[in-house]
Each structure stands twice: as C-alpha cells, then as structure tokens.
N, CA, C and O atoms as CSV, one atom per row, in Angstrom:
chain,resi,resn,atom,element,x,y,z
A,1,ARG,N,N,-37.201,5.993,9.241
A,1,ARG,CA,C,-36.078,6.300,10.107
A,1,ARG,C,C,-34.931,5.304,9.886
A,1,ARG,O,O,-33.772,5.710,9.797
A,2,LYS,N,N,-35.246,4.003,9.798
A,2,LYS,CA,C,-34.210,2.994,9.582
A,2,LYS,C,C,-33.544,3.186,8.225
A,2,LYS,O,O,-32.338,2.979,8.083
A,3,ARG,N,N,-34.321,3.575,7.244
A,3,ARG,CA,C,-33.775,3.815,5.918
A,3,ARG,C,C,-32.775,4.968,5.967
A,3,ARG,O,O,-31.719,4.910,5.337
A,4,SER,N,N,-33.110,5.998,6.710
A,4,SER,CA,C,-32.222,7.140,6.862
A,4,SER,C,C,-30.931,6.736,7.575
A,4,SER,O,O,-29.846,7.151,7.168
A,5,GLU,N,N,-31.038,5.941,8.621
A,5,GLU,CA,C,-29.852,5.474,9.336
A,5,GLU,C,C,-28.969,4.625,8.431
A,5,GLU,O,O,-27.743,4.712,8.491
A,6,LYS,N,N,-29.598,3.802,7.592
A,6,LYS,CA,C,-28.839,2.952,6.674
A,6,LYS,C,C,-28.078,3.816,5.661
A,6,LYS,O,O,-26.922,3.535,5.346
A,7,ARG,N,N,-28.723,4.852,5.161
A,7,ARG,CA,C,-28.064,5.742,4.199
A,7,ARG,C,C,-26.877,6.462,4.838
A,7,ARG,O,O,-25.825,6.610,4.216
A,8,VAL,N,N,-27.052,6.905,6.073
A,8,VAL,CA,C,-25.960,7.570,6.776
A,8,VAL,C,C,-24.799,6.598,6.976
A,8,VAL,O,O,-23.640,6.967,6.787
A,9,SER,N,N,-25.107,5.358,7.357
A,9,SER,CA,C,-24.083,4.341,7.554
A,9,SER,C,C,-23.343,4.052,6.250
A,9,SER,O,O,-22.117,3.941,6.239
A,10,GLU,N,N,-24.078,3.932,5.167
A,10,GLU,CA,C,-23.457,3.673,3.865
A,10,GLU,C,C,-22.591,4.847,3.426
A,10,GLU,O,O,-21.519,4.644,2.856
A,11,ALA,N,N,-23.039,6.065,3.683
A,11,ALA,CA,C,-22.252,7.245,3.323
A,11,ALA,C,C,-20.948,7.287,4.111
A,11,ALA,O,O,-19.902,7.632,3.562
A,12,ARG,N,N,-21.004,6.938,5.390
A,12,ARG,CA,C,-19.786,6.892,6.203
A,12,ARG,C,C,-18.821,5.837,5.659
A,12,ARG,O,O,-17.625,6.094,5.528
A,13,MET,N,N,-19.338,4.664,5.348
A,13,MET,CA,C,-18.501,3.587,4.841
A,13,MET,C,C,-17.859,3.991,3.524
A,13,MET,O,O,-16.682,3.709,3.297
A,14,PHE,N,N,-18.611,4.644,2.660
A,14,PHE,CA,C,-18.068,5.103,1.380
A,14,PHE,C,C,-16.939,6.094,1.614
A,14,PHE,O,O,-15.906,6.028,0.947
A,15,GLY,N,N,-17.125,7.011,2.554
A,15,GLY,CA,C,-16.092,7.995,2.868
A,15,GLY,C,C,-14.848,7.343,3.432
A,15,GLY,O,O,-13.733,7.731,3.085
A,16,ILE,N,N,-15.022,6.362,4.292
A,16,ILE,CA,C,-13.884,5.661,4.885
A,16,ILE,C,C,-13.127,4.879,3.820
A,16,ILE,O,O,-11.897,4.835,3.841
A,17,GLN,N,N,-13.844,4.267,2.897
A,17,GLN,CA,C,-13.181,3.513,1.834
A,17,GLN,C,C,-12.337,4.427,0.958
A,17,GLN,O,O,-11.224,4.071,0.569
A,18,GLY,N,N,-12.867,5.601,0.650
A,18,GLY,CA,C,-12.107,6.563,-0.152
A,18,GLY,C,C,-10.856,7.027,0.572
A,18,GLY,O,O,-9.786,7.155,-0.023
A,19,PHE,N,N,-11.004,7.276,1.857
A,19,PHE,CA,C,-9.866,7.697,2.679
A,19,PHE,C,C,-8.806,6.594,2.726
A,19,PHE,O,O,-7.615,6.872,2.589
A,20,ALA,N,N,-9.236,5.354,2.917
A,20,ALA,CA,C,-8.300,4.227,2.966
A,20,ALA,C,C,-7.567,4.076,1.635
A,20,ALA,O,O,-6.364,3.816,1.616
A,21,LYS,N,N,-8.280,4.238,0.531
A,21,LYS,CA,C,-7.639,4.121,-0.782
A,21,LYS,C,C,-6.594,5.224,-0.963
A,21,LYS,O,O,-5.514,4.978,-1.502
A,22,ASP,N,N,-6.915,6.427,-0.515
A,22,ASP,CA,C,-5.948,7.518,-0.603
A,22,ASP,C,C,-4.715,7.230,0.246
A,22,ASP,O,O,-3.593,7.527,-0.164
A,23,LEU,N,N,-4.918,6.652,1.427
A,23,LEU,CA,C,-3.788,6.313,2.284
A,23,LEU,C,C,-2.922,5.213,1.672
A,23,LEU,O,O,-1.708,5.197,1.874
A,24,LEU,N,N,-3.533,4.301,0.930
A,24,LEU,CA,C,-2.753,3.262,0.256
A,24,LEU,C,C,-1.801,3.880,-0.764
A,24,LEU,O,O,-0.672,3.416,-0.928
A,25,GLU,N,N,-2.257,4.922,-1.443
A,25,GLU,CA,C,-1.396,5.606,-2.399
A,25,GLU,C,C,-0.231,6.279,-1.685
A,25,GLU,O,O,0.895,6.272,-2.181
A,26,VAL,N,N,-0.503,6.861,-0.517
A,26,VAL,CA,C,0.560,7.470,0.281
A,26,VAL,C,C,1.554,6.399,0.724
A,26,VAL,O,O,2.765,6.619,0.689
A,27,ALA,N,N,1.045,5.247,1.138
A,27,ALA,CA,C,1.919,4.149,1.570
A,27,ALA,C,C,2.812,3.688,0.417
A,27,ALA,O,O,3.984,3.379,0.631
A,28,ASP,N,N,2.275,3.637,-0.796
A,28,ASP,CA,C,3.083,3.242,-1.958
A,28,ASP,C,C,4.220,4.235,-2.194
A,28,ASP,O,O,5.354,3.835,-2.456
A,29,VAL,N,N,3.914,5.521,-2.101
A,29,VAL,CA,C,4.940,6.546,-2.310
A,29,VAL,C,C,5.996,6.472,-1.208
A,29,VAL,O,O,7.190,6.607,-1.473
A,30,LEU,N,N,5.551,6.258,0.021
A,30,LEU,CA,C,6.476,6.142,1.143
A,30,LEU,C,C,7.403,4.939,0.964
A,30,LEU,O,O,8.603,5.026,1.221
A,31,GLU,N,N,6.835,3.826,0.522
A,31,GLU,CA,C,7.649,2.626,0.274
A,31,GLU,C,C,8.680,2.873,-0.818
A,31,GLU,O,O,9.820,2.423,-0.708
A,32,LYS,N,N,8.287,3.583,-1.868
A,32,LYS,CA,C,9.233,3.904,-2.943
A,32,LYS,C,C,10.332,4.833,-2.451
A,32,LYS,O,O,11.484,4.718,-2.871
A,33,ALA,N,N,9.972,5.762,-1.553
A,33,ALA,CA,C,10.972,6.668,-0.996
A,33,ALA,C,C,12.008,5.896,-0.188
A,33,ALA,O,O,13.206,6.155,-0.304
A,34,VAL,N,N,11.557,4.958,0.621
A,34,VAL,CA,C,12.471,4.137,1.417
A,34,VAL,C,C,13.361,3.305,0.490
A,34,VAL,O,O,14.567,3.202,0.713
A,35,ALA,N,N,12.772,2.720,-0.537
A,35,ALA,CA,C,13.523,1.849,-1.449
A,35,ALA,C,C,14.479,2.627,-2.354
A,35,ALA,O,O,15.407,2.044,-2.916
A,36,SER,N,N,14.264,3.929,-2.500
A,36,SER,CA,C,15.092,4.709,-3.428
A,36,SER,C,C,16.511,4.939,-2.910
A,36,SER,O,O,17.411,5.271,-3.682
A,37,VAL,N,N,16.709,4.763,-1.608
A,37,VAL,CA,C,18.048,4.938,-1.039
A,37,VAL,C,C,18.625,3.558,-0.756
A,37,VAL,O,O,18.105,2.836,0.094
A,38,PRO,N,N,19.700,3.178,-1.460
A,38,PRO,CA,C,20.291,1.861,-1.236
A,38,PRO,C,C,20.733,1.689,0.220
A,38,PRO,O,O,21.278,2.611,0.826
A,39,LYS,N,N,20.489,0.495,0.771
A,39,LYS,CA,C,20.851,0.219,2.168
A,39,LYS,C,C,22.341,0.422,2.401
A,39,LYS,O,O,22.747,0.926,3.448
A,40,GLU,N,N,23.161,0.030,1.421
A,40,GLU,CA,C,24.600,0.177,1.565
A,40,GLU,C,C,24.989,1.643,1.696
A,40,GLU,O,O,25.893,1.985,2.459
A,41,ALA,N,N,24.306,2.508,0.950
A,41,ALA,CA,C,24.618,3.935,0.993
A,41,ALA,C,C,24.333,4.513,2.373
A,41,ALA,O,O,25.068,5.373,2.857
A,42,VAL,N,N,23.263,4.037,3.003
A,42,VAL,CA,C,22.914,4.528,4.335
A,42,VAL,C,C,23.893,3.984,5.370
A,42,VAL,O,O,24.342,4.711,6.256
A,43,GLN,N,N,24.216,2.709,5.252
A,43,GLN,CA,C,25.087,2.066,6.243
A,43,GLN,C,C,26.514,2.614,6.194
A,43,GLN,O,O,27.171,2.746,7.227
A,44,THR,N,N,26.979,2.926,5.005
A,44,THR,CA,C,28.365,3.380,4.875
A,44,THR,C,C,28.487,4.900,4.900
A,44,THR,O,O,29.599,5.429,4.888
A,45,SER,N,N,27.387,5.593,4.934
A,45,SER,CA,C,27.411,7.053,4.905
A,45,SER,C,C,27.789,7.625,6.266
A,45,SER,O,O,27.400,7.103,7.310
A,46,ASN,N,N,28.545,8.691,6.227
A,46,ASN,CA,C,28.863,9.434,7.442
A,46,ASN,C,C,27.847,10.548,7.669
A,46,ASN,O,O,27.934,11.291,8.647
A,47,ASN,N,N,26.894,10.654,6.766
A,47,ASN,CA,C,25.884,11.703,6.842
A,47,ASN,C,C,24.775,11.272,7.813
A,47,ASN,O,O,23.909,10.474,7.457
A,48,LYS,N,N,24.810,11.794,9.015
A,48,LYS,CA,C,23.828,11.437,10.043
A,48,LYS,C,C,22.424,11.901,9.665
A,48,LYS,O,O,21.434,11.278,10.048
A,49,ASP,N,N,22.343,12.996,8.913
A,49,ASP,CA,C,21.032,13.485,8.482
A,49,ASP,C,C,20.363,12.487,7.537
A,49,ASP,O,O,19.166,12.225,7.650
A,50,LEU,N,N,21.137,11.935,6.611
A,50,LEU,CA,C,20.605,10.934,5.689
A,50,LEU,C,C,20.153,9.700,6.451
A,50,LEU,O,O,19.081,9.155,6.190
A,51,GLN,N,N,20.978,9.264,7.394
A,51,GLN,CA,C,20.622,8.083,8.189
A,51,GLN,C,C,19.341,8.326,8.990
A,51,GLN,O,O,18.481,7.448,9.061
A,52,SER,N,N,19.210,9.494,9.585
A,52,SER,CA,C,18.014,9.824,10.360
A,52,SER,C,C,16.777,9.921,9.471
A,52,SER,O,O,15.692,9.477,9.847
A,53,LEU,N,N,16.955,10.503,8.296
A,53,LEU,CA,C,15.828,10.628,7.369
A,53,LEU,C,C,15.321,9.259,6.936
A,53,LEU,O,O,14.116,9.007,6.953
A,54,VAL,N,N,16.226,8.383,6.552
A,54,VAL,CA,C,15.832,7.046,6.110
A,54,VAL,C,C,15.196,6.274,7.262
A,54,VAL,O,O,14.194,5.585,7.071
A,55,GLN,N,N,15.774,6.388,8.453
A,55,GLN,CA,C,15.201,5.707,9.609
A,55,GLN,C,C,13.799,6.236,9.902
A,55,GLN,O,O,12.904,5.459,10.235
A,56,GLY,N,N,13.603,7.533,9.782
A,56,GLY,CA,C,12.278,8.120,9.991
A,56,GLY,C,C,11.268,7.638,8.966
A,56,GLY,O,O,10.117,7.363,9.305
A,57,LEU,N,N,11.693,7.533,7.716
A,57,LEU,CA,C,10.807,7.016,6.667
A,57,LEU,C,C,10.426,5.568,6.944
A,57,LEU,O,O,9.271,5.180,6.773
A,58,GLN,N,N,11.403,4.771,7.374
A,58,GLN,CA,C,11.135,3.365,7.672
A,58,GLN,C,C,10.168,3.226,8.850
A,58,GLN,O,O,9.245,2.413,8.804
A,59,LEU,N,N,10.375,4.008,9.888
A,59,LEU,CA,C,9.486,3.951,11.051
A,59,LEU,C,C,8.069,4.394,10.687
A,59,LEU,O,O,7.090,3.813,11.157
A,60,THR,N,N,7.967,5.414,9.857
A,60,THR,CA,C,6.653,5.882,9.408
A,60,THR,C,C,5.950,4.804,8.595
A,60,THR,O,O,4.754,4.568,8.764
A,61,ASP,N,N,6.699,4.153,7.712
A,61,ASP,CA,C,6.131,3.074,6.898
A,61,ASP,C,C,5.661,1.924,7.788
A,61,ASP,O,O,4.574,1.383,7.586
A,62,GLN,N,N,6.476,1.553,8.768
A,62,GLN,CA,C,6.093,0.470,9.681
A,62,GLN,C,C,4.823,0.823,10.457
A,62,GLN,O,O,3.935,-0.015,10.617
A,63,GLN,N,N,4.740,2.055,10.933
A,63,GLN,CA,C,3.573,2.478,11.695
A,63,GLN,C,C,2.328,2.481,10.811
A,63,GLN,O,O,1.257,2.066,11.252
A,64,LEU,N,N,2.458,2.936,9.588
A,64,LEU,CA,C,1.326,2.947,8.662
A,64,LEU,C,C,0.861,1.524,8.377
A,64,LEU,O,O,-0.342,1.271,8.305
A,65,GLN,N,N,1.801,0.592,8.213
A,65,GLN,CA,C,1.428,-0.801,7.976
A,65,GLN,C,C,0.699,-1.392,9.183
A,65,GLN,O,O,-0.233,-2.178,9.013
A,66,LYS,N,N,1.112,-1.026,10.396
A,66,LYS,CA,C,0.417,-1.484,11.600
A,66,LYS,C,C,-1.012,-0.961,11.643
A,66,LYS,O,O,-1.931,-1.685,12.027
A,67,VAL,N,N,-1.200,0.290,11.253
A,67,VAL,CA,C,-2.549,0.866,11.211
A,67,VAL,C,C,-3.402,0.124,10.187
A,67,VAL,O,O,-4.567,-0.180,10.445
A,68,PHE,N,N,-2.823,-0.164,9.037
A,68,PHE,CA,C,-3.558,-0.926,8.019
A,68,PHE,C,C,-3.944,-2.302,8.556
A,68,PHE,O,O,-5.083,-2.736,8.387
A,69,ASP,N,N,-3.002,-2.987,9.200
A,69,ASP,CA,C,-3.279,-4.319,9.749
A,69,ASP,C,C,-4.404,-4.278,10.782
A,69,ASP,O,O,-5.293,-5.129,10.775
A,70,ARG,N,N,-4.360,-3.292,11.662
A,70,ARG,CA,C,-5.406,-3.170,12.682
A,70,ARG,C,C,-6.784,-2.955,12.074
A,70,ARG,O,O,-7.799,-3.311,12.672
A,71,ASN,N,N,-6.810,-2.372,10.884
A,71,ASN,CA,C,-8.083,-2.065,10.235
A,71,ASN,C,C,-8.421,-3.030,9.108
A,71,ASN,O,O,-9.298,-2.752,8.291
A,72,GLY,N,N,-7.730,-4.160,9.064
A,72,GLY,CA,C,-8.081,-5.215,8.124
A,72,GLY,C,C,-7.546,-5.055,6.714
A,72,GLY,O,O,-7.994,-5.755,5.806
A,73,LEU,N,N,-6.600,-4.151,6.507
A,73,LEU,CA,C,-5.991,-3.996,5.186
A,73,LEU,C,C,-4.663,-4.739,5.200
A,73,LEU,O,O,-3.746,-4.379,5.939
A,74,HIS,N,N,-4.567,-5.776,4.380
A,74,HIS,CA,C,-3.366,-6.602,4.364
A,74,HIS,C,C,-2.755,-6.588,2.970
A,74,HIS,O,O,-3.461,-6.632,1.962
A,75,ARG,N,N,-1.443,-6.525,2.934
A,75,ARG,CA,C,-0.719,-6.503,1.671
A,75,ARG,C,C,-0.768,-7.882,1.031
A,75,ARG,O,O,-0.583,-8.894,1.707
A,76,ILE,N,N,-1.016,-7.920,-0.261
A,76,ILE,CA,C,-0.975,-9.173,-1.006
A,76,ILE,C,C,0.043,-9.020,-2.129
A,76,ILE,O,O,0.269,-7.920,-2.634
A,77,ASN,N,N,0.646,-10.125,-2.509
A,77,ASN,CA,C,1.582,-10.122,-3.623
A,77,ASN,C,C,1.000,-11.035,-4.697
A,77,ASN,O,O,1.105,-12.257,-4.593
A,78,PRO,N,N,0.387,-10.453,-5.728
A,78,PRO,CA,C,-0.290,-11.258,-6.734
A,78,PRO,C,C,0.633,-11.872,-7.782
A,78,PRO,O,O,0.160,-12.533,-8.706
A,79,ALA,N,N,1.935,-11.665,-7.653
A,79,ALA,CA,C,2.863,-12.189,-8.655
A,79,ALA,C,C,2.727,-13.702,-8.761
A,79,ALA,O,O,2.833,-14.419,-7.766
A,80,GLY,N,N,2.492,-14.170,-9.969
A,80,GLY,CA,C,2.376,-15.598,-10.217
A,80,GLY,C,C,0.990,-16.164,-9.995
A,80,GLY,O,O,0.744,-17.333,-10.295
A,81,GLU,N,N,0.072,-15.351,-9.472
A,81,GLU,CA,C,-1.296,-15.818,-9.249
A,81,GLU,C,C,-2.140,-15.573,-10.494
A,81,GLU,O,O,-1.871,-14.661,-11.276
A,82,LYS,N,N,-3.150,-16.393,-10.660
A,82,LYS,CA,C,-4.109,-16.172,-11.726
A,82,LYS,C,C,-4.928,-14.940,-11.378
A,82,LYS,O,O,-5.262,-14.724,-10.213
A,83,PHE,N,N,-5.255,-14.131,-12.380
A,83,PHE,CA,C,-5.994,-12.888,-12.137
A,83,PHE,C,C,-7.355,-13.183,-11.514
A,83,PHE,O,O,-8.130,-13.986,-12.031
A,84,ASP,N,N,-7.624,-12.528,-10.411
A,84,ASP,CA,C,-8.892,-12.645,-9.702
A,84,ASP,C,C,-9.489,-11.241,-9.611
A,84,ASP,O,O,-8.987,-10.415,-8.849
A,85,PRO,N,N,-10.543,-10.956,-10.366
A,85,PRO,CA,C,-11.096,-9.593,-10.382
A,85,PRO,C,C,-11.639,-9.139,-9.031
A,85,PRO,O,O,-11.847,-7.943,-8.822
A,86,ASP,N,N,-11.873,-10.078,-8.107
A,86,ASP,CA,C,-12.337,-9.694,-6.775
A,86,ASP,C,C,-11.193,-9.232,-5.872
A,86,ASP,O,O,-11.426,-8.548,-4.875
A,87,ARG,N,N,-9.955,-9.604,-6.219
A,87,ARG,CA,C,-8.798,-9.246,-5.386
A,87,ARG,C,C,-7.789,-8.364,-6.097
A,87,ARG,O,O,-7.024,-7.653,-5.446
A,88,HIS,N,N,-7.774,-8.398,-7.422
A,88,HIS,CA,C,-6.751,-7.688,-8.188
A,88,HIS,C,C,-7.374,-6.578,-9.022
A,88,HIS,O,O,-8.557,-6.618,-9.359
A,89,GLU,N,N,-6.558,-5.599,-9.343
A,89,GLU,CA,C,-6.994,-4.520,-10.217
A,89,GLU,C,C,-6.124,-4.558,-11.470
A,89,GLU,O,O,-4.899,-4.467,-11.383
A,90,ALA,N,N,-6.752,-4.691,-12.623
A,90,ALA,CA,C,-6.009,-4.744,-13.878
A,90,ALA,C,C,-5.526,-3.347,-14.229
A,90,ALA,O,O,-6.322,-2.414,-14.333
A,91,MET,N,N,-4.225,-3.210,-14.409
A,91,MET,CA,C,-3.645,-1.919,-14.766
A,91,MET,C,C,-3.445,-1.821,-16.281
A,91,MET,O,O,-3.571,-0.746,-16.868
A,92,PHE,N,N,-3.135,-2.952,-16.896
A,92,PHE,CA,C,-2.974,-3.022,-18.341
A,92,PHE,C,C,-3.053,-4.479,-18.745
A,92,PHE,O,O,-3.075,-5.369,-17.895
A,93,GLN,N,N,-3.096,-4.720,-20.042
A,93,GLN,CA,C,-3.202,-6.081,-20.553
A,93,GLN,C,C,-1.938,-6.396,-21.333
A,93,GLN,O,O,-1.437,-5.560,-22.085
A,94,MET,N,N,-1.421,-7.619,-21.147
A,94,MET,CA,C,-0.227,-8.018,-21.876
A,94,MET,C,C,-0.308,-9.503,-22.206
A,94,MET,O,O,-1.083,-10.245,-21.603
A,95,GLU,N,N,0.483,-9.914,-23.149
A,95,GLU,CA,C,0.516,-11.307,-23.559
A,95,GLU,C,C,1.172,-12.145,-22.456
A,95,GLU,O,O,2.118,-11.705,-21.803
A,96,ALA,N,N,0.657,-13.344,-22.268
A,96,ALA,CA,C,1.273,-14.273,-21.313
A,96,ALA,C,C,2.545,-14.816,-21.937
A,96,ALA,O,O,2.591,-15.123,-23.128
A,97,GLY,N,N,3.587,-14.931,-21.104
A,97,GLY,CA,C,4.848,-15.472,-21.574
A,97,GLY,C,C,4.753,-16.978,-21.753
A,97,GLY,O,O,3.747,-17.589,-21.395
A,98,GLU,N,N,5.788,-17.569,-22.301
A,98,GLU,CA,C,5.791,-19.017,-22.494
A,98,GLU,C,C,5.729,-19.712,-21.149
A,98,GLU,O,O,6.414,-19.325,-20.201
A,99,GLY,N,N,4.907,-20.734,-21.077
A,99,GLY,CA,C,4.765,-21.497,-19.856
A,99,GLY,C,C,3.855,-20.841,-18.823
A,99,GLY,O,O,3.686,-21.370,-17.725
A,100,GLN,N,N,3.265,-19.693,-19.163
A,100,GLN,CA,C,2.354,-19.008,-18.242
A,100,GLN,C,C,0.940,-19.110,-18.759
A,100,GLN,O,O,0.695,-19.077,-19.965
A,101,GLN,N,N,0.010,-19.235,-17.824
A,101,GLN,CA,C,-1.392,-19.230,-18.198
A,101,GLN,C,C,-1.910,-17.804,-18.104
A,101,GLN,O,O,-1.471,-17.038,-17.246
A,102,PRO,N,N,-2.838,-17.445,-18.978
A,102,PRO,CA,C,-3.396,-16.082,-18.897
A,102,PRO,C,C,-4.230,-15.893,-17.650
A,102,PRO,O,O,-4.770,-14.810,-17.427
C-alpha cells in the first residue's frame, strides 16, 4: 500500500513539474511580447488600445511571476557565472572569449 501511495505521489510531482516547465515557456513568450514594444512608443502614443494592451501584458507577467515566487520558482541570471549543470541548461557550446573562463 505504501509503495502504491509513493508511486501516486511521484506521478503527481512529475505532472506538476511538466506543467511548471510549460508555464515557464509561456512566461518567456509573455516577457518577449512586453519587451517587443518600446516604452517610448507606448508613452508617446495616442493609441489607448496599444497602451491598454501593453499594460495588460505587464500585469499578466507580474501576476505570473508572483505565482512562480509563491511556488518556489525564482528567476536566475546566469550571465557571468561559471556553468553549473545543477542550475543551468546548456543550449549550445561556444568558445570562451578572452579573459573568460570556460
């Protein structure tokens, strides 16, 4: 019985991890959408629809980040850090520049 409960628990955790990873991809796309409209264009625009759309995207992004924070998902910026396979995902391999360690 305990073995069965453990398997059910592990299956739930696996499903939640997959869901969280999918949501991270959505968050990346949402962030790119917000960044695609220059702030100056929104501020100087007379187009109220554009301003409302950008504001809605920003609010959605903020709310999604709060949900991630509540559930222990925190954004990291690995720029300049040494590669750590436990925290980073290698997307491709490239030569280290001068003065940089691999």
